C-alpha positions in Angstrom: 31.1 -24.4 -45.0 30.9 -20.7 -45.2 33.0 -20.7 -48.4 30.7 -23.3 -50.0 27.7 -21.1 -49.2 29.4 -18.1 -50.7 30.2 -20.1 -53.9 26.6 -21.3 -54.2 25.4 -17.8 -53.8 27.8 -16.6 -56.5 26.6 -19.2 -58.8 22.9 -18.3 -58.2 23.7 -14.7 -58.9 25.6 -15.6 -62.1 22.7 -17.8 -63.2 20.2 -14.9 -62.7 22.4 -12.6 -64.7 22.6 -15.1 -67.5 18.8 -15.6 -67.5 18.1 -11.9 -67.5 20.6 -11.5 -70.3 19.1 -14.3 -72.4 15.5 -13.2 -71.8 15.5 -9.4 -71.9 12.2 -7.6 -71.2 10.3 -6.7 -74.4 10.9 -3.2 -75.6 8.4 -0.9 -77.2 8.6 -0.5 -81.0 10.9 2.4 -81.6 9.4 5.5 -83.3 10.1 6.0 -87.0 13.2 7.9 -87.7 12.9 11.5 -89.0 14.4 10.4 -92.3 11.4 8.2 -93.0 8.8 10.8 -92.3 7.4 13.2 -94.9 5.9 16.4 -93.4 3.2 18.6 -94.9 1.9 21.9 -93.7 -1.9 21.8 -94.0 -4.9 24.1 -93.5 -8.5 23.1 -93.0 -11.7 23.3 -91.0 -12.5 21.0 -88.1 -15.8 19.2 -88.8 -16.0 17.1 -85.6 -13.9 15.8 -82.8 -13.6 12.6 -80.9 -11.3 13.6 -78.0 -11.2 10.2 -76.2 -9.9 8.6 -79.5 -7.6 11.6 -80.2 -9.3 12.1 -83.5 -10.4 15.1 -85.6 -12.3 15.1 -88.8 -11.0 17.9 -90.9 -12.0 19.3 -94.3 -8.5 20.2 -95.5 -7.2 22.1 -98.5 -5.2 20.4 -101.3 -1.8 19.1 -100.3 0.2 19.8 -103.4 2.0 16.7 -104.7 0.3 14.4 -102.2 -3.5 14.6 -101.7 -6.4 16.5 -103.2 -8.6 18.5 -100.9 -11.0 16.2 -99.0 -12.6 15.5 -95.7 -11.1 12.8 -93.5 -10.3 11.8 -89.9 -6.8 12.4 -88.5 -5.4 11.2 -85.3 -2.9 12.9 -82.9 -0.3 11.1 -80.8 -1.0 13.2 -77.8 -4.4 14.4 -76.7 -3.1 17.9 -75.7 -2.6 18.6 -79.4 -6.4 19.1 -79.6 -6.6 21.4 -76.6 -8.5 24.6 -77.4 -9.7 23.2 -80.8 -13.5 23.1 -81.4 -15.7 22.0 -84.4 -15.9 24.8 -86.9 -12.4 26.2 -86.1 -10.0 26.9 -89.0 -6.7 25.2 -88.2 -3.2 24.8 -89.4 -1.3 21.6 -88.7 1.6 19.4 -89.7 0.7 16.1 -91.4 3.4 13.5 -90.8 3.4 10.5 -93.2 5.5 7.3 -93.4 5.0 4.4 -95.8 2.5 2.7 -93.5 1.4 5.4 -91.0 0.2 8.9 -90.7 -0.8 11.4 -88.0 -0.9 15.1 -87.3 0.6 17.4 -84.7 1.4 21.1 -84.1 -2.3 21.9 -84.4 -2.9 25.7 -84.3 -6.2 27.4 -84.4 -6.1 30.1 -87.1 -9.7 31.4 -86.7 -12.2 30.4 -84.0 -15.7 29.4 -85.1 -18.6 31.5 -84.0 -20.2 29.5 -81.1 -23.7 30.6 -82.4 -23.2 29.0 -85.8 -20.9 26.1 -84.9 -22.5 22.9 -86.2 -20.5 19.8 -85.4 -20.9 16.9 -87.8 -21.2 13.5 -86.2 -18.6 11.1 -87.5 -20.9 8.0 -87.3 -23.4 9.3 -89.8 -23.0 10.0 -93.5 -21.8 13.5 -94.4 -24.5 15.9 -95.8 -24.8 16.3 -99.5 -23.2 19.3 -101.2 -25.3 22.4 -100.8 -25.9 22.7 -104.5 -26.9 19.0 -104.9 -30.5 18.1 -105.3 -32.2 16.5 -102.2 -32.4 12.7 -102.5 -33.5 9.9 -100.3 -30.9 7.3 -99.4 -31.9 3.8 -100.4 -33.8 2.0 -97.6 -31.9 -1.3 -97.4 -31.8 -3.7 -94.4 -28.7 -4.0 -92.4 -26.8 -7.2 -93.2 -25.8 -9.4 -90.3 -23.7 -12.6 -90.2 -25.8 -15.4 -91.7 -27.8 -13.2 -94.0 -27.8 -13.8 -97.7 -25.9 -11.0 -99.5 -27.9 -9.6 -102.5 -26.5 -10.3 -106.0 -25.2 -6.9 -106.8 -23.8 -6.2 -110.3 -20.4 -4.6 -111.1 -17.7 -4.2 -113.8 -14.2 -5.5 -113.2 -10.8 -3.9 -114.0 -10.9 -5.7 -117.4 -14.2 -4.1 -118.4 -16.1 -7.4 -117.9 -19.5 -7.6 -116.2 -19.8 -9.6 -113.0 -22.1 -10.2 -110.1 -21.5 -11.2 -106.5 -23.2 -14.4 -107.4 -20.2 -15.1 -109.7 -18.2 -15.9 -106.6 -20.5 -18.6 -105.2 -18.6 -21.6 -104.1 -15.7 -19.4 -103.0 -14.9 -17.6 -99.7 -14.9 -13.9 -100.7 -13.3 -11.0 -98.9 -14.7 -7.5 -99.9 -13.2 -4.1 -99.2 -14.4 -0.6 -100.3 -11.8 1.9 -101.6 -11.2 4.8 -104.0 -8.0 5.1 -105.8 -7.4 8.8 -105.2 -7.1 8.2 -101.4 -3.3 8.3 -100.6 -3.4 8.4 -96.8 -1.7 5.2 -95.6 -4.2 4.3 -92.8 -7.2 4.3 -95.1 -7.6 2.9 -98.6 -3.9 2.0 -99.1 -4.0 0.0 -95.8 -7.1 -1.9 -97.1 -5.2 -2.7 -100.3 -2.0 -3.5 -98.5 -3.8 -6.0 -96.3 -5.4 -7.6 -99.4 -1.9 -7.9 -100.9 -0.7 -9.6 -97.8 -3.6 -12.0 -97.8 -2.9 -12.9 -101.4 0.7 -13.6 -100.6 -0.2 -15.6 -97.5 -2.4 -18.0 -99.4 0.2 -18.3 -102.2 2.9 -19.2 -99.6 0.9 -22.1 -98.0 2.1 -25.6 -98.9 -1.5 -26.9 -99.1 -3.1 -24.0 -101.0 -6.8 -23.2 -100.7 -8.2 -22.8 -104.2 -11.7 -21.4 -103.7 -11.1 -18.0 -102.3 -11.2 -14.5 -103.8 -10.6 -10.8 -103.0 -12.9 -8.1 -104.2 -12.1 -4.3 -103.9 -15.2 -2.1 -104.8 -14.7 1.6 -105.5 -17.2 4.1 -104.3 -15.8 6.7 -106.7 -17.0 5.1 -109.9 -16.9 8.4 -111.9 -13.2 8.5 -111.6 -12.3 4.9 -111.0 -12.9 3.5 -114.5 -11.8 -0.1 -115.3 -8.6 1.2 -116.7 -7.8 3.2 -113.6 -8.6 0.2 -111.4 -6.4 -2.0 -113.6 -3.5 0.3 -113.1 -4.2 0.5 -109.4 -4.3 -3.3 -109.1 -1.0 -3.6 -110.9 0.6 -1.3 -108.3 -0.5 -3.7 -105.6 0.4 -6.8 -107.7 -3.2 -8.0 -107.7 -3.5 -11.3 -109.5 -6.8 -11.0 -111.6 -7.4 -14.7 -110.9 -7.5 -14.0 -107.2 -8.2 -10.3 -106.7 -10.9 -8.4 -108.6 -11.2 -4.6 -108.6 -14.7 -3.5 -109.4 -16.6 -0.4 -110.3 -20.3 0.0 -111.2 -23.4 2.1 -110.8 -24.3 3.9 -107.6 -27.6 1.9 -107.6 -25.5 -1.2 -106.9 -22.6 0.3 -104.9 -24.6 2.5 -102.5 -27.1 0.0 -101.1 -24.3 -2.6 -100.8 -22.2 -0.2 -98.8 -25.1 1.1 -96.6 -26.2 -2.5 -95.7 -22.8 -3.1 -94.0 -22.4 0.3 -92.3 -20.1 1.9 -94.8 -20.8 5.6 -95.6 -19.3 7.9 -98.2 -20.2 11.1 -100.0 -22.2 10.7 -103.2 -22.7 13.7 -105.5 -20.0 15.7 -103.6 -16.7 17.0 -104.7 -13.6 15.0 -103.7 -13.0 17.7 -101.1 -16.2 16.7 -99.3 -15.5 13.0 -99.5 -15.7 11.5 -96.0 -15.8 7.8 -95.5 -15.3 5.0 -92.9 -13.9 1.5 -93.5 -15.6 -1.9 -93.9 -14.2 -5.3 -94.9 -16.5 -8.3 -95.4 -16.1 -12.0 -95.6 -18.8 -13.8 -97.5 -19.0 -17.6 -97.4 -19.2 -20.0 -100.4 -23.0 -20.1 -99.9 -23.3 -16.3 -100.5 -24.0 -15.5 -96.8 -22.3 -12.9 -94.8 -19.7 -14.4 -92.4 -18.0 -11.4 -90.7 -17.6 -7.7 -90.9 -14.2 -6.1 -90.0 -14.7 -2.5 -89.0 -12.0 0.1 -89.3 -8.4 -0.6 -90.1 -7.0 -2.4 -87.1 -7.5 -6.0 -88.4 -4.5 -7.9 -89.7 -4.0 -10.0 -92.8 -3.7 -13.1 -90.5 -7.2 -12.4 -89.1 -8.7 -12.1 -92.6 -7.0 -15.3 -93.8 -8.3 -17.1 -90.7 -11.8 -15.8 -91.4 -11.7 -17.0 -95.0 -10.4 -20.4 -94.0 -13.1 -20.8 -91.4 -15.7 -19.9 -94.1 -14.2 -22.6 -96.3 -14.2 -25.2 -93.4 -18.0 -25.1 -93.2 -19.8 -28.2 -94.4 -21.5 -26.3 -97.3 -18.1 -25.1 -98.6 -17.2 -26.3 -102.1 -14.3 -28.8 -102.6 -10.8 -27.4 -102.7 -10.7 -25.9 -99.2 
């Protein structure tokens, strides 16, 4: 009897080992290998800090061969990287970039800011206009909320053709805001990458939705001409029948952006450009369905939002 008990115990132990071997605990995503990371030594001035989010908004110098001088938020992997750093400080840091990610480390203060003149810039408000720019009043437009009818703004597409938002009535429309000179993978390139994934996801479905469209609107229209946008779209394999890239006048772009909480610098040099991220879903009836804030949303989430917009009773046939 004792031998039987021992044999049963051995089998139980063996079964546990097999189960553990077949169902290993999930492991964390491994960090990128050094061979996939490009490093840049950068200097700049800290405009503001969000320590809980491990984020610093920095007006940085030109990064030769990669990025013009501009103002943008950077994140650090470890909060201690920002110890001793204050708004107004001149800093030197290492920018680390992969194909899909970017962060900074080795942050060193070069010159401390004078506490008496230090003026942090809040990151949830538009950046001030350039000092030599004339004072102007931002357009007073109401905040758009889900269910609101989106105004019929006018643009020009990458083929040089005039269009209006109303042109997309009857379709579920996703809208992002970008500028083509932004190379940092977590910002405009991520918006475009997600749109490319959405385009591919719809194309891969057996029962394809037909009344959907993607619209990328530039907020750098002086540089982003139709020809520039066309070349940018070709880099992302944008199908003009499904994905429009648009430019236009500030009198159309700016109120549209402000109404959904997007800010960007107007009348400033590219070095002073500071912007956040917004992606919208507009239903076939022209009403706002959803606003995705930031860059953490996935292509699957956007596809789902578009399909839900198409599933409403007032959606046109072809959903």
